[in-house]
N, C-alpha and C positions, 0 to 999 in steps of 0.2 A: 324530710329530706336527711338530717343525720343518721336516722335509722337506715334509710335506704343507700347512704355513702357506706356506710359502715358494712352492713349487706356484702355490698358490690364489691369492697375490698378486701373481704374474707375470699372473693372468687377470682383475683386477680391472675391468679396462677393459669385457671380455666381458661378465662377471656384469651389471657397471653396466646396459648396452645391454640386456640380455635383462630385466633389470626394468626398466627404463622401458618397455620395448614391453609386458611383461607389464601392470601399472600400467596404461598407457594403456588396452589391450584390454578389462582390466577393469573400465573405467569406461564405455567404449562398451556394451560388453556390458549392463551396469546398465543405462544409457540405452535402451537397446533392448528389453529386458525390460519395463523400466518403460512405455515408451512402447505396447508392444501389449497387455500388462497393462489400463491406464488408457485408451486411447483417445487418444494423444495424435497431435498434428500436427507437421508439417514448418515451419517458421517461415521466412519471407525475413527475412533478415538484411543490411540494407543502408547506405550511407554518408548517408541523407537523413534528414530531419527529423521525420517519420513516426511513428506510433507508434498503429497499428490490431490493437487483440485482439477477436477477435469472438468471441462467446459462452465469454469466458473462464471458467477455474475456478482455484478454490484447489487446489493441489495435497495438501497435506495437512489439509484440512479436509474435502474431498470425500474421502478414504481414511478416515477416520476416523468420518463420521457416517452411520446407518443410511438415513436418508431421502436422496431424490434431490437433488442440489446445483443449484441453481438457477443458472446462469450468467449472466454479464453482461459486456455491451461497452463499450470503452473507445476513445476515440478522440483522439488528442493529435496537436500539431503547434505550430512555431513561430512561425505565420503568422495562424491563425484562430482555433485553440480551445485554445490555450496554457495555460490555467488555469483548473483545473473545480474549481468549487465544489461539494461534496457536505453536502445538509441532510437530516435524516431524523431518525427516533428513533432512542435507543438498542437495542441488540439488533436493527436492522432489517438490518443487512449492509452498511453504511458502511465499518467498517476490513476488514472481509473482502474486498470490491472492493479496495481499495484496495491491501493488501499481495499480494494475488494477482498485481496489476498488476506489481507489482517484483518476484515470483517470478516471473514468466513472462517480463520479460526477462533477468533474471538464468540462468536456464534456455537462454534461446536464445542468449544471449552465452557461456555454457559449452559450446557444442554439442550440445545436449539437445534432444528435441522437445519441444511444451510441450501444457498441459492447455486446448486451446480448438477451436472448430471452425477459425480461420483465424489466422494472427498475421502483420504484417508489423510489423519490430522496426528503428528506425533507431538505428544504434548509441547509447550513450550511455556516458559517460566515467565516470562514478561515479552510484551510487544513495543518494541521501539520505532517511533516515526520521527522524523527530520523532513517535514514537508511544508510548502507554502513560505510567506515572507511577511515576517513581522519585525518590527523595531520596539524599543522600550525608551524613548526620547527624556521621560521625568527621571531616569537613573543612568543617562548619556549613554544608554547604549545603541548601536546603529544596528540596521538590518543585519549587516553582516555580521558583528558581533554577537547577537542572539543567535543565527544560525551555528555561529562556532561553539557559543557556550553548549548549545545544545548537542551539536556534535559531539563536544570533549565528555559530556553528561553520559553519551551511550557510550562511548568507547569505554569509559571507565566502569561502568553499571553492567553492561550486557556481558552473559554468560553463552558459551555454546549451545545450550537450550534456549538461547533466546530467537526471535526474529525480529529482523531489522527491517524498515521499508526507509529509504532514504533517495531524497528527490531534489536533486540538483547541487548535490555538495558543492561548495566553492563559487558558486556564481557571483557574489556580491561583491569580488575585488577584483586584479586586474586578470586578463586573461591567462599568463603563466603563473602567477599564484594560485590561480584558482585550480587550472588543471595539478598544478604540483600537490597541492592540500588533497583533492580528490582523489588522484592517485595512491597517497600516500595512507590514507584513510582506507582506501581497499586495499592496500596489502594488508594494513594492519589487521582488518577484519579476515582475511584470508588466511595470515600466518599465525596470528595470534590468538583471535577469538574463535575461530572455526563456528559464527555462529551461521544460523541459513539467513541469507540476505538478499533483498532485492533492491536495485541500487539504477536509478534512472538518472541519465545524463545526457546533454549536448557536446559535453566535450568527448568528441570521437576519438580522439588520441587513448581515451581509457579502454579500448577494445583491442589494444595492444595486449593488456594482462592477461588473455586468454593465450596467448603464446608462451607466456613464462611462469602462470600461476595452474596448476593444475585442477583446481575446482573450479574456475572460474569458466563461466560459458556468457556467450554473446547472444543478445535475443533484439528483435527490433519489431516495429510494430510497423505493417505494410499498409502502402499507398500506392497508389495508381497516377501516372500524370498522365493528362490528355488535352492537347488543345490549351497550352499552359496553365490547366487548370490542376491542381492535386484535390484527388480523391483518396478520402479517409476511408480503409477498409478496415481499422479496426481492430484488426487480428496481430497477434504475436507470432512470429516466425524466426525460425532460429538465424542465426548468424548477424551481422552487423549493418551499420547502414552508413553511408560519409556525408550526410545532408540532413537537415533542420528545416529547410522547406520555409524558412524563418520570412523570405520576402512575400513568398505568396500567403503566409497568415496575417502580415501587415496590411497586406493589400484586401484581404476578407474583412479585415478588422474596421476599414475605412480611411486609411491613408491616404492622402492626394495621390492622384495619378502618378505628379510632377515628382513627388518623393519616390515612389515607388520605382520609377523608372529611372529616376538618378541612384536610386539603391541598387538596380540590375546593372546599370555601367558601372 
């Protein structure tokens, strides 16, 4: 056994080199099989500052849901369309569109084909995301404190080359404070960082930033109202929306009819 171990030790370099090649081949074969199975396309990746994803899809949601996935196009750059403010109802698809943007960029930069009709990715140095809600009670940090700490970290470390995905900044405090924080964060990103950013919010006041900031654009997720029902179309369209349809979503979630009707009143 010791003789065999000694002979193997003498071949460590060759074994490790073979392992590296096999590991890389395994990853590439996995990428290729996934691309063929899911209809992914080869992205263009360059040193530019543009980011264009045509008819992009969320790789996980698309694979799990049974109904056809509704694709969306996202265009960002650092000169004309740097910060997208996305409004629309809960459950309409804002977060999906945002997260798929980050995932497609990540896939492109690790060498994979991507779930889209076409994609042109200007390299990002890092992806920063502030999504979801979590607390850290053991350290005395509320949900809002965790949100603010994550936002502070993003503003401290992001560069013009970064991609920012921000969902509902300022929601964990009073309405006036939350709007003020969200507004100031958006201005800081536009005026100081210059980073490509997708910013989803239910604070419809933020859509007014497009009137005073040259690189802010408003987009919303389309819905149809039909017989007091809300039909989610899952499609991003230019322009802002002034409604979140929260009461309709609450009814869909199963709130008692008396509560829903009182909320309408």
